[in-house]
C-alpha positions as CSV (number, residue, x, y, z in Angstrom):
1,X,115.9,79.8,91.9
2,X,115.7,81.1,88.0
3,X,118.7,79.5,86.1
4,X,117.9,81.4,82.7
5,X,118.3,85.3,81.9
6,X,116.5,87.2,84.5
7,X,113.1,88.3,82.5
8,X,113.1,85.2,79.9
9,X,112.4,82.3,82.0
10,X,108.6,80.4,82.9
11,X,107.9,82.3,86.0
12,X,108.9,85.2,84.9
13,X,105.7,85.8,82.7
14,X,104.1,87.4,85.3
15,X,104.3,91.0,84.9
16,X,105.5,92.1,88.4
17,X,108.4,89.7,88.3
18,X,109.1,90.1,85.0
19,X,109.2,94.0,85.8
20,X,111.4,93.4,89.4
21,X,114.5,90.8,87.6
22,X,114.7,93.6,84.5
23,X,115.1,96.3,87.7
24,X,117.4,93.6,89.5
25,X,119.2,93.5,86.1
26,X,120.0,97.1,85.6
27,X,121.0,97.2,89.1
28,X,123.3,94.2,88.5
29,X,125.0,96.5,86.0
30,X,125.7,99.5,88.0
31,X,127.7,97.0,90.6
32,X,127.3,96.8,94.7
33,X,128.0,99.6,96.9
34,X,125.0,102.0,95.5
35,X,122.2,103.9,96.8
36,X,118.8,102.8,97.1
37,X,117.1,103.8,93.4
38,X,112.8,104.3,93.5
39,X,110.7,103.3,90.0
40,X,107.7,104.2,88.8
41,X,105.8,101.1,87.1
42,X,104.1,102.6,84.1
43,X,101.6,100.4,82.0
44,X,103.1,99.8,79.1
45,X,100.6,99.6,76.3
46,X,99.4,103.3,77.9
47,X,102.2,104.9,78.4
48,X,103.1,104.2,74.3
49,X,99.1,105.4,73.7
50,X,99.7,108.4,76.0
51,X,103.3,109.3,75.7
52,X,104.8,108.0,72.9
53,X,107.6,110.7,72.7
54,X,108.3,109.4,76.1
55,X,107.7,105.7,75.2
56,X,110.4,106.1,72.4
57,X,112.7,107.9,74.7
58,X,112.8,104.8,76.1
59,X,112.9,102.2,73.2
60,X,109.5,100.9,73.6
61,X,108.5,101.3,69.9
62,X,106.6,98.9,68.8
63,X,109.1,96.7,66.4
64,X,109.3,93.1,66.3
65,X,110.3,92.8,70.0
66,X,107.9,91.7,72.4
67,X,107.3,94.5,75.5
68,X,106.8,94.1,78.3
69,X,103.6,94.8,79.8
70,X,105.1,96.8,82.7
71,X,107.7,99.6,82.3
72,X,110.4,100.6,84.9
73,X,111.0,104.5,84.8
74,X,113.8,105.4,87.4
75,X,113.0,108.6,90.0
76,X,114.7,111.3,90.6
77,X,117.7,110.0,93.1
78,X,116.4,109.7,97.1
79,X,117.9,112.4,99.6
80,X,120.9,110.6,101.7
81,X,120.4,110.6,104.6
82,X,117.0,110.1,105.4
83,X,115.6,106.7,106.4
84,X,113.9,105.4,103.7
85,X,110.5,104.7,105.5
86,X,110.2,108.4,106.2
87,X,111.5,109.2,102.9
88,X,108.8,106.3,101.3
89,X,106.0,108.4,103.8
90,X,106.3,111.4,101.2
91,X,105.1,109.6,98.5
92,X,102.6,110.2,96.8
93,X,101.9,108.7,93.1
94,X,99.8,110.0,89.8
95,X,97.4,108.1,88.9
96,X,99.0,106.9,85.8
97,X,101.4,105.2,87.9
98,X,100.5,101.4,87.9
99,X,103.0,100.2,91.2
100,X,106.0,101.1,92.2
101,X,109.5,99.2,93.4
102,X,112.7,99.9,95.5
103,X,115.6,98.3,95.0
104,X,118.5,98.5,97.8
105,X,121.3,97.3,99.3
106,X,121.9,96.4,103.0
107,X,124.1,93.6,104.8
108,X,121.9,90.6,106.8
109,X,122.8,88.2,108.9
110,X,121.7,84.5,108.6
111,X,119.2,82.7,110.7
112,X,121.7,81.2,113.2
113,X,123.0,84.4,113.7
114,X,120.2,85.7,115.5
115,X,120.6,84.5,118.9
116,X,123.4,86.2,119.4
117,X,122.7,89.4,118.2
118,X,123.0,91.8,121.9
119,X,119.7,93.2,123.5
120,X,119.1,96.9,123.9
121,X,121.8,98.1,120.9
122,X,120.4,101.4,118.7
123,X,119.8,101.6,115.4
124,X,123.2,102.7,114.9
125,X,124.6,100.4,117.5
126,X,123.3,97.4,115.4
127,X,123.8,98.1,112.1
128,X,127.8,98.3,113.4
129,X,127.7,94.7,114.7
130,X,126.2,93.5,112.0
131,X,128.3,95.1,110.1
132,X,131.0,93.5,111.9
133,X,129.9,90.1,112.2
134,X,132.3,87.6,110.3
135,X,128.7,85.6,108.4
136,X,127.4,89.0,107.8
137,X,125.9,89.2,103.6
138,X,125.6,91.9,101.5
139,X,122.0,91.0,99.3
140,X,120.3,93.8,97.2
141,X,116.9,93.7,97.7
142,X,114.7,94.2,94.9
143,X,110.9,95.1,95.7
144,X,108.1,96.2,94.1
145,X,104.2,96.7,94.9
146,X,100.8,97.1,92.5
147,X,98.6,99.8,93.3
148,X,95.7,96.5,93.6
149,X,98.6,95.1,96.7
150,X,100.1,92.2,94.5
151,X,103.6,92.1,95.5
152,X,106.9,90.8,93.8
153,X,110.7,90.8,95.2
154,X,113.7,89.5,94.0
155,X,117.0,89.0,96.5
156,X,120.6,88.6,95.0
157,X,123.9,88.2,97.5
158,X,127.2,90.0,96.4
159,X,128.6,86.4,97.3
160,X,126.7,85.0,94.5
161,X,125.8,87.6,91.9
162,X,125.1,85.7,89.1
163,X,121.3,85.7,87.8
164,X,121.3,82.5,88.0
165,X,121.3,83.0,92.1
166,X,118.3,86.1,92.5
167,X,115.6,84.2,94.5
168,X,112.6,85.5,94.0
169,X,109.0,85.6,95.7
170,X,105.8,87.6,96.9
171,X,106.7,87.5,100.4
172,X,110.6,87.8,100.5
173,X,110.8,91.8,102.0
174,X,107.4,92.3,103.4
175,X,108.0,94.9,105.5
176,X,109.7,97.2,102.6
177,X,106.9,96.1,100.8
178,X,104.5,97.3,103.3
179,X,105.8,100.2,103.4
180,X,105.9,101.1,99.9
181,X,102.2,99.7,99.1
182,X,101.3,102.5,101.8
183,X,102.9,105.1,99.0
184,X,99.3,104.4,97.2
185,X,97.2,105.1,100.1
186,X,94.7,107.7,99.7
187,X,93.6,109.6,102.6
């Protein structure tokens, strides 16, 4: 886990890690119990060159400040009620988008509880069972992928909601990373 301000520690020197931590920090500022949020990741230098007005609106003017290599741009609100995997399957990004990220809250159980999961539950029943389990934990997952397949994730537990308690790693949420990677697939 990082012990510095998000986006500033040495581990965040990777542009994708910096973008994930920036999105995590943004989502944290909104509080918990939020809907999923989708972000396009664009090359900051290209954005400043090709869309200077938008870059200015986003605060990406060339001041004395170091500008991140990737700029997250939040997309329209995701449709409520639609399963996330089905919604992601409908996305196709324009060439100007270098990557994408999603932040979503979920409930999870520790590995010690996996053996007690009842067999044969439908998705809704399983979700209800997890929500009622005494060892459940709420987690915010921020997962990002680039067109070239590079991945990064950040996990923040609600009970340890602090910038110094954010776990990062490329393989933390592989299923969601696969679904985001598929949004760049060309037929």
